[in-house]
C-alpha positions as a Python dict, from the first residue, in 0.01 Angstrom:
ca = {
    (1, 'M'): (0, 0, 0),
    (2, 'R'): (172, 332, -12),
    (3, 'G'): (73, 676, 15),
    (4, 'H'): (143, 1011, -20),
    (5, 'V'): (107, 1390, 117),
    (6, 'R'): (-59, 1669, -57),
    (7, 'E'): (-196, 1974, 29),
    (8, 'R'): (-467, 2203, -85),
    (9, 'G'): (-504, 2554, 6),
    (10, 'K'): (-273, 2681, 267),
    (11, 'G'): (-191, 2453, 482),
    (12, 'N'): (-453, 2205, 446),
    (13, 'W'): (-251, 1866, 444),
    (14, 'Y'): (-421, 1545, 287),
    (15, 'A'): (-282, 1197, 311),
    (16, 'V'): (-369, 1017, -21),
    (17, 'I'): (-348, 701, 31),
    (18, 'D'): (-360, 354, -296),
    (19, 'L'): (-558, 134, -173),
    (20, 'R'): (-693, -191, -376),
    (21, 'D'): (-1064, -293, -331),
    (22, 'P'): (-979, -711, -175),
    (23, 'T'): (-1330, -824, -410),
    (24, 'T'): (-1256, -674, -751),
    (25, 'H'): (-852, -600, -701),
    (26, 'K'): (-921, -321, -851),
    (27, 'R'): (-707, 41, -777),
    (28, 'R'): (-803, 318, -621),
    (29, 'R'): (-698, 597, -379),
    (30, 'K'): (-826, 707, -60),
    (31, 'W'): (-781, 1137, 47),
    (32, 'H'): (-736, 1181, 404),
    (33, 'S'): (-749, 1488, 560),
    (34, 'L'): (-515, 1544, 828),
    (35, 'Q'): (-437, 1840, 1143),
    (36, 'A'): (-87, 1859, 1015),
    (37, 'Q'): (75, 2221, 1094),
    (38, 'G'): (331, 2145, 794),
    (39, 'K'): (470, 1880, 519),
    (40, 'R'): (684, 1709, 777),
    (41, 'Q'): (378, 1692, 1044),
    (42, 'A'): (209, 1530, 696),
    (43, 'Q'): (459, 1292, 638),
    (44, 'I'): (416, 1140, 987),
    (45, 'E'): (54, 1168, 997),
    (46, 'C'): (10, 1002, 724),
    (47, 'A'): (254, 748, 764),
    (48, 'A'): (43, 677, 1145),
    (49, 'L'): (-211, 628, 872),
    (50, 'I'): (-146, 386, 626),
    (51, 'A'): (-6, 209, 986),
    (52, 'E'): (-351, 159, 1115),
    (53, 'L'): (-502, 78, 824),
    (54, 'E'): (-236, -237, 774),
    (55, 'R'): (-384, -301, 1107),
    (56, 'G'): (-759, -271, 1020),
    (57, 'S'): (-796, -32, 1336),
    (58, 'Y'): (-861, 291, 1092),
    (59, 'V'): (-1178, 490, 1170),
    (60, 'E'): (-1400, 596, 845),
    (61, 'P'): (-1448, 992, 904),
    (62, 'A'): (-1785, 1075, 1043),
    (63, 'K'): (-1943, 1230, 768),
    (64, 'E'): (-2244, 1442, 935),
    (65, 'N'): (-2196, 1760, 1101),
    (66, 'L'): (-2108, 1857, 1504),
    (67, 'A'): (-2494, 2029, 1565),
    (68, 'T'): (-2696, 1656, 1370),
    (69, 'F'): (-2385, 1511, 1613),
    (70, 'L'): (-2505, 1700, 1937),
    (71, 'D'): (-2823, 1600, 1871),
    (72, 'R'): (-2767, 1201, 1847),
    (73, 'W'): (-2527, 1208, 2165),
    (74, 'L'): (-2818, 1404, 2403),
    (75, 'A'): (-3068, 1103, 2287),
    (76, 'D'): (-2859, 886, 2395),
    (77, 'I'): (-2722, 988, 2764),
    (78, 'K'): (-3100, 1146, 2855),
    (79, 'T'): (-3171, 815, 3058),
    (80, 'R'): (-2817, 830, 3188),
    (81, 'V'): (-2792, 1221, 3343),
    (82, 'S'): (-3050, 1406, 3572),
    (83, 'P'): (-3336, 1593, 3401),
    (84, 'R'): (-3227, 1904, 3510),
    (85, 'T'): (-2843, 1754, 3361),
    (86, 'H'): (-2963, 1679, 3028),
    (87, 'D'): (-3138, 2045, 3038),
    (88, 'R'): (-2872, 2218, 3093),
    (89, 'Y'): (-2631, 2025, 2847),
    (90, 'A'): (-2911, 2098, 2566),
    (91, 'E'): (-2920, 2459, 2650),
    (92, 'I'): (-2488, 2514, 2622),
    (93, 'A'): (-2553, 2269, 2291),
    (94, 'R'): (-2789, 2490, 2172),
    (95, 'K'): (-2719, 2835, 2240),
    (96, 'N'): (-2366, 2831, 2233),
    (97, 'I'): (-2220, 2545, 2026),
    (98, 'V'): (-2431, 2488, 1750),
    (99, 'P'): (-2410, 2880, 1596),
    (100, 'I'): (-2065, 2896, 1599),
    (101, 'L'): (-1980, 2500, 1554),
    (102, 'G'): (-2260, 2291, 1423),
    (103, 'L'): (-2272, 2377, 1022),
    (104, 'K'): (-1865, 2150, 1121),
    (105, 'P'): (-1825, 1851, 950),
    (106, 'L'): (-1691, 1606, 1282),
    (107, 'K'): (-1461, 1478, 992),
    (108, 'D'): (-1309, 1808, 1001),
    (109, 'L'): (-1343, 1903, 1336),
    (110, 'R'): (-1007, 2061, 1524),
    (111, 'A'): (-826, 2184, 1811),
    (112, 'Q'): (-751, 2541, 1617),
    (113, 'H'): (-1168, 2513, 1554),
    (114, 'I'): (-1228, 2483, 1922),
    (115, 'S'): (-925, 2715, 2095),
    (116, 'A'): (-1074, 2996, 1860),
    (117, 'F'): (-1433, 2887, 1921),
    (118, 'Y'): (-1343, 2925, 2266),
    (119, 'A'): (-1154, 3306, 2271),
    (120, 'R'): (-1427, 3392, 2013),
    (121, 'A'): (-1665, 3297, 2374),
    (122, 'L'): (-1476, 3454, 2624),
    (123, 'E'): (-1501, 3763, 2399),
    (124, 'S'): (-1906, 3820, 2256),
    (125, 'G'): (-2023, 3491, 2303),
    (126, 'R'): (-2324, 3652, 2490),
    (127, 'R'): (-2619, 3659, 2216),
    (128, 'K'): (-2859, 3980, 2358),
    (129, 'D'): (-2580, 4270, 2373),
    (130, 'G'): (-2277, 4036, 2275),
    (131, 'T'): (-2014, 4108, 2543),
    (132, 'G'): (-1816, 3796, 2636),
    (133, 'L'): (-1882, 3493, 2814),
    (134, 'S'): (-1738, 3446, 3200),
    (135, 'A'): (-1415, 3164, 3204),
    (136, 'H'): (-1651, 2945, 3419),
    (137, 'T'): (-1929, 2932, 3178),
    (138, 'V'): (-1693, 2862, 2905),
    (139, 'L'): (-1452, 2585, 3109),
    (140, 'H'): (-1857, 2393, 3144),
    (141, 'I'): (-1875, 2430, 2759),
    (142, 'H'): (-1536, 2311, 2716),
    (143, 'R'): (-1626, 1954, 2939),
    (144, 'I'): (-1951, 1842, 2741),
    (145, 'L'): (-1769, 1944, 2429),
    (146, 'K'): (-1496, 1706, 2512),
    (147, 'Q'): (-1767, 1447, 2656),
    (148, 'A'): (-1934, 1461, 2331),
    (149, 'L'): (-1674, 1443, 2126),
    (150, 'G'): (-1511, 1130, 2387),
    (151, 'Q'): (-1824, 939, 2266),
    (152, 'A'): (-1794, 1020, 1903),
    (153, 'V'): (-1468, 851, 1960),
    (154, 'Q'): (-1581, 536, 2101),
    (155, 'W'): (-1889, 516, 1904),
    (156, 'E'): (-1560, 540, 1645),
    (157, 'M'): (-1693, 824, 1422),
    (158, 'I'): (-1337, 993, 1516),
    (159, 'A'): (-1022, 913, 1549),
    (160, 'R'): (-904, 1137, 1823),
    (161, 'N'): (-1060, 1374, 2032),
    (162, 'P'): (-997, 1720, 1898),
    (163, 'A'): (-1122, 1878, 2247),
    (164, 'A'): (-889, 1648, 2433),
    (165, 'S'): (-599, 1827, 2361),
    (166, 'V'): (-707, 2191, 2416),
    (167, 'K'): (-704, 2395, 2732),
    (168, 'P'): (-1032, 2597, 2851),
    (169, 'P'): (-992, 2863, 3032),
    (170, 'K'): (-827, 2922, 3369),
    (171, 'V'): (-1148, 3013, 3660),
    (172, 'P'): (-1021, 3265, 3867),
    (173, 'P'): (-1175, 3155, 4255),
    (174, 'K'): (-1432, 3419, 4365),
    (175, 'P'): (-1396, 3544, 4759),
    (176, 'M'): (-1723, 3363, 4896),
    (177, 'R'): (-1940, 3553, 4993),
    (178, 'T'): (-2173, 3547, 5292),
    (179, 'Y'): (-2358, 3756, 5514),
    (180, 'D'): (-2194, 3792, 5917),
    (181, 'L'): (-2375, 3730, 6200),
    (182, 'A'): (-2526, 4090, 6209),
    (183, 'Q'): (-2624, 4142, 5894),
    (184, 'T'): (-2834, 3746, 5929),
    (185, 'A'): (-3015, 3927, 6223),
    (186, 'E'): (-3093, 4180, 6021),
    (187, 'L'): (-3210, 3973, 5740),
    (188, 'L'): (-3469, 3697, 5919),
    (189, 'E'): (-3566, 4035, 6105),
    (190, 'A'): (-3668, 4221, 5744),
    (191, 'M'): (-3828, 3863, 5646),
    (192, 'R'): (-4033, 3775, 5962),
    (193, 'D'): (-4354, 3850, 5778),
    (194, 'T'): (-4316, 3732, 5487),
    (195, 'R'): (-4345, 3367, 5336),
    (196, 'L'): (-4003, 3349, 5264),
    (197, 'F'): (-3926, 3392, 5683),
    (198, 'I'): (-3943, 2990, 5709),
    (199, 'P'): (-3745, 2886, 5444),
    (200, 'V'): (-3450, 3179, 5500),
    (201, 'L'): (-3448, 3031, 5876),
    (202, 'L'): (-3418, 2666, 5717),
    (203, 'A'): (-3125, 2822, 5480),
    (204, 'V'): (-2920, 3017, 5746),
    (205, 'L'): (-2938, 2860, 6088),
    (206, 'C'): (-2974, 2481, 5917),
    (207, 'G'): (-2774, 2495, 5596),
    (208, 'L'): (-3030, 2352, 5391),
    (209, 'R'): (-3053, 2301, 4973),
    (210, 'R'): (-3296, 2511, 4828),
    (211, 'G'): (-3410, 2215, 4655),
    (212, 'E'): (-3450, 2010, 5023),
    (213, 'I'): (-3692, 2324, 5197),
    (214, 'A'): (-3853, 2254, 4839),
    (215, 'A'): (-3919, 1846, 4886),
    (216, 'L'): (-3963, 1966, 5297),
    (217, 'R'): (-4255, 1767, 5494),
    (218, 'W'): (-4435, 1730, 5812),
    (219, 'R'): (-4382, 1410, 5813),
    (220, 'H'): (-3996, 1523, 5772),
    (221, 'V'): (-3982, 1716, 6065),
    (222, 'D'): (-4032, 1603, 6490),
    (223, 'L'): (-4090, 1915, 6673),
    (224, 'A'): (-4033, 1657, 6991),
    (225, 'A'): (-3718, 1545, 6908),
    (226, 'G'): (-3593, 1978, 6754),
    (227, 'Q'): (-3487, 1787, 6464),
    (228, 'I'): (-3634, 1722, 6062),
    (229, 'A'): (-3471, 1513, 5789),
    (230, 'I'): (-3390, 1558, 5525),
    (231, 'V'): (-3454, 1307, 5281),
    (232, 'Q'): (-3557, 1396, 4957),
    (233, 'S'): (-3454, 1725, 4681),
    (234, 'A'): (-3657, 1851, 4485),
    (235, 'E'): (-3562, 1984, 4104),
    (236, 'Q'): (-3692, 2146, 3884),
    (237, 'T'): (-3705, 2123, 3460),
    (238, 'R'): (-3834, 2264, 3239),
    (239, 'T'): (-4177, 2087, 3241),
    (240, 'V'): (-4198, 1925, 3571),
    (241, 'I'): (-4092, 1901, 3929),
    (242, 'R'): (-3975, 1592, 4095),
    (243, 'Y'): (-3858, 1447, 4358),
    (244, 'K'): (-3456, 1249, 4431),
    (245, 'E'): (-3210, 1176, 4721),
    (246, 'P'): (-3037, 1520, 4819),
    (247, 'K'): (-2769, 1564, 4634),
    (248, 'S'): (-2463, 1371, 4775),
    (249, 'G'): (-2687, 1003, 4741),
    (250, 'R'): (-2740, 987, 5130),
    (251, 'S'): (-3049, 1084, 5388),
    (252, 'R'): (-2912, 1344, 5713),
    (253, 'T'): (-3068, 1447, 6006),
    (254, 'V'): (-3051, 1812, 6141),
    (255, 'A'): (-3085, 1899, 6480),
    (256, 'L'): (-3292, 2267, 6480),
    (257, 'P'): (-3216, 2559, 6712),
    (258, 'A'): (-3470, 2702, 6900),
    (259, 'T'): (-3494, 2987, 6700),
    (260, 'V'): (-3591, 2708, 6352),
    (261, 'L'): (-3809, 2516, 6619),
    (262, 'E'): (-4004, 2810, 6797),
    (263, 'A'): (-4064, 2954, 6450),
    (264, 'L'): (-4131, 2596, 6315),
    (265, 'R'): (-4391, 2551, 6578),
    (266, 'A'): (-4632, 2842, 6461),
    (267, 'H'): (-4576, 2825, 6147),
    (268, 'R'): (-4742, 2523, 6179),
    (269, 'L'): (-5055, 2618, 6346),
    (270, 'R'): (-5090, 2916, 6058),
    (271, 'Q'): (-5015, 2661, 5773),
    (272, 'A'): (-5315, 2451, 5968),
    (273, 'E'): (-5527, 2731, 6043),
    (274, 'E'): (-5473, 2827, 5636),
    (275, 'L'): (-5550, 2574, 5498),
    (276, 'L'): (-5875, 2481, 5681),
    (277, 'R'): (-6053, 2806, 5491),
    (278, 'L'): (-5987, 2650, 5186),
    (279, 'G'): (-6147, 2356, 5336),
    (280, 'T'): (-5819, 2123, 5313),
    (281, 'R'): (-5650, 1945, 5647),
    (282, 'L'): (-5317, 1973, 5740),
    (283, 'S'): (-5133, 1642, 5754),
    (284, 'D'): (-4794, 1456, 5738),
    (285, 'E'): (-4796, 1459, 5368),
    (286, 'T'): (-4829, 1840, 5345),
    (287, 'F'): (-4512, 2084, 5222),
    (288, 'V'): (-4329, 2275, 5493),
    (289, 'C'): (-4294, 2519, 5318),
    (290, 'A'): (-4623, 2560, 5059),
    (291, 'R'): (-4836, 2752, 4826),
    (292, 'E'): (-5185, 2924, 4995),
    (293, 'D'): (-5359, 2581, 4875),
    (294, 'G'): (-5081, 2344, 5032),
    (295, 'L'): (-4972, 2275, 4711),
    (296, 'P'): (-4548, 2256, 4665),
    (297, 'L'): (-4369, 2564, 4613),
    (298, 'Q'): (-4156, 2583, 4247),
    (299, 'P'): (-3762, 2573, 4334),
    (300, 'D'): (-3718, 2875, 4072),
    (301, 'S'): (-3992, 3018, 4331),
    (302, 'F'): (-3746, 3055, 4598),
    (303, 'T'): (-3510, 3264, 4379),
    (304, 'Q'): (-3744, 3490, 4189),
    (305, 'D'): (-3914, 3557, 4608),
    (306, 'W'): (-3551, 3576, 4761),
    (307, 'D'): (-3474, 3834, 4412),
    (308, 'R'): (-3747, 4073, 4493),
    (309, 'K'): (-3678, 4106, 4865),
    (310, 'I'): (-3373, 4165, 4885),
    (311, 'A'): (-3379, 4432, 4714),
    (312, 'T'): (-3544, 4550, 4918),
    (313, 'T'): (-3329, 4563, 5173),
    (314, 'G'): (-3007, 4762, 5247),
    (315, 'L'): (-2779, 4382, 5284),
    (316, 'P'): (-2590, 4304, 5027),
    (317, 'R'): (-2795, 4117, 4750),
    (318, 'L'): (-2631, 3717, 4787),
    (319, 'R'): (-2804, 3399, 4622),
    (320, 'F'): (-2996, 3319, 4834),
    (321, 'H'): (-2795, 2965, 4826),
    (322, 'D'): (-2500, 3187, 5004),
    (323, 'L'): (-2778, 3199, 5290),
    (324, 'R'): (-2598, 2850, 5361),
    (325, 'H'): (-2250, 2917, 5354),
    (326, 'A'): (-2391, 3179, 5593),
    (327, 'H'): (-2444, 2842, 5812),
    (328, 'A'): (-2136, 2720, 5669),
    (329, 'T'): (-1918, 3008, 5785),
    (330, 'H'): (-2080, 3087, 6132),
    (331, 'M'): (-2043, 2690, 6249),
    (332, 'L'): (-1715, 2692, 6209),
    (333, 'A'): (-1655, 3057, 6262),
    (334, 'A'): (-1763, 2978, 6628),
    (335, 'G'): (-1539, 2655, 6676),
    (336, 'V'): (-1774, 2357, 6573),
    (337, 'H'): (-1591, 2091, 6418),
    (338, 'P'): (-1541, 2086, 6030),
    (339, 'K'): (-1676, 1673, 6027),
    (340, 'V'): (-1970, 1826, 6218),
    (341, 'A'): (-2030, 2096, 5970),
    (342, 'S'): (-1956, 1851, 5736),
    (343, 'E'): (-2282, 1622, 5851),
    (344, 'R'): (-2474, 1960, 5891),
    (345, 'L'): (-2424, 2047, 5538),
    (346, 'G'): (-2460, 1720, 5394),
    (347, 'H'): (-2123, 1692, 5209),
    (348, 'S'): (-2002, 1395, 5071),
    (349, 'K'): (-1700, 1431, 5206),
    (350, 'I'): (-1530, 1697, 5462),
    (351, 'G'): (-1325, 1730, 5238),
    (352, 'I'): (-1562, 1966, 5003),
    (353, 'T'): (-1636, 2109, 5416),
    (354, 'L'): (-1179, 2210, 5443),
    (355, 'D'): (-1183, 2334, 5070),
    (356, 'L'): (-1537, 2590, 5032),
    (357, 'Y'): (-1495, 2756, 5371),
    (358, 'S'): (-1113, 2738, 5363),
    (359, 'H'): (-1103, 3134, 5464),
    (360, 'V'): (-1249, 3080, 5791),
    (361, 'L'): (-1017, 2820, 5865),
    (362, 'P'): (-676, 3099, 5895),
    (363, 'N'): (-875, 3222, 6219),
    (364, 'M'): (-966, 2855, 6379),
    (365, 'Q'): (-614, 2794, 6320),
    (366, 'A'): (-500, 3095, 6594),
    (367, 'D'): (-777, 2999, 6784),
    (368, 'A'): (-676, 2635, 6765),
    (369, 'A'): (-296, 2756, 6849),
    (370, 'A'): (-337, 3044, 7192),
    (371, 'V'): (-603, 2761, 7320),
    (372, 'V'): (-282, 2528, 7320),
    (373, 'D'): (-14, 2855, 7353),
    (374, 'D'): (-229, 2908, 7738),
    (375, 'A'): (-208, 2564, 7811),
    (376, 'L'): (143, 2488, 7760),
    (377, 'R'): (204, 2804, 8018),
    (378, 'A'): (-40, 2722, 8267),
    (379, 'A'): (156, 2361, 8290),
    (380, 'V'): (515, 2553, 8313),
    (381, 'N'): (398, 2772, 8552),
    (382, 'K'): (243, 2521, 8764),
    (383, 'R'): (604, 2353, 8755),
    (384, 'E'): (768, 2668, 8836),
    (385, 'T'): (560, 2717, 9096),
    (386, 'K'): (562, 2342, 9246),
    (387, 'P'): (782, 2330, 9585),
    (388, 'K'): (1072, 2093, 9534),
}
């Protein structure tokens, strides 16, 4: 088997392979697009291609474009990821990847095309105003594209994953923003007479996630023991709300502070009276945070209500999820062991807690050093004053 390289246009190199039909034994030529940047590199790739053909490991390049392939890939993974994750993948593909790279034939997609696409997205990737996408969003695009093209390799549609050799943009770490204790007290006072008061309490004093609050029913609340069981989380997609296991995949029990326990008792009574006026009785299956008619709230409604309410206060406009971070920060700053904080927050590993809230650790280390130093000084003083 023989072959040579040929340049068509500036910088477009092809391998031209001489083949023989196994049935008719007639000679024919096969053209294969290369990723080479010069003649020497093209010759090396051509030799590797001939070796693949001789070993029988050659993969025929796919003829469909990237947009068509992404549609097939999204349909394939639909049963292997959560509905919300699938919605996000589809949205990224439809809004960000396909408008730029969608018409590119899959077999012709190269690392330089993907790298140029990332640069363009960072500069002017937003469809509404033409400004650049964040590095975090482009990193997410890269992960999806790399995963999809990896599947194309497994399906033997392409020989190599062009996204694997592209470096995504570096995401600068963002400082965590939370409310301090004084701001938390101000927040609770501002929310006290609103329907957000209980959700805010559960987030900022118990560390519950938004979906966990939306899925909480009264059968999960033990007012006598002063604790709640987190066994479900609500996940909202474009069409439905489904209830699944918590994010860590494990249920947990969270002890209730006296403030939350008192507020939940009063809330249950008000909710029962509210439902009775509509001819409905409160039961163990009733959602703790519900609409006036007892129907469950959508997780997104927490975010929408929160954005409206927090804008009317003088407090920094943080995300609803940041209330959970405030609870973690307050615990660690008060000297709560990170293992306890991790279990309360529902983290699968203590390392997640330590990484997320490392900004609190220097103060904890300083306090620990001071405690050890005081204990050592006391021991030294006791030894010096001991009669010989």
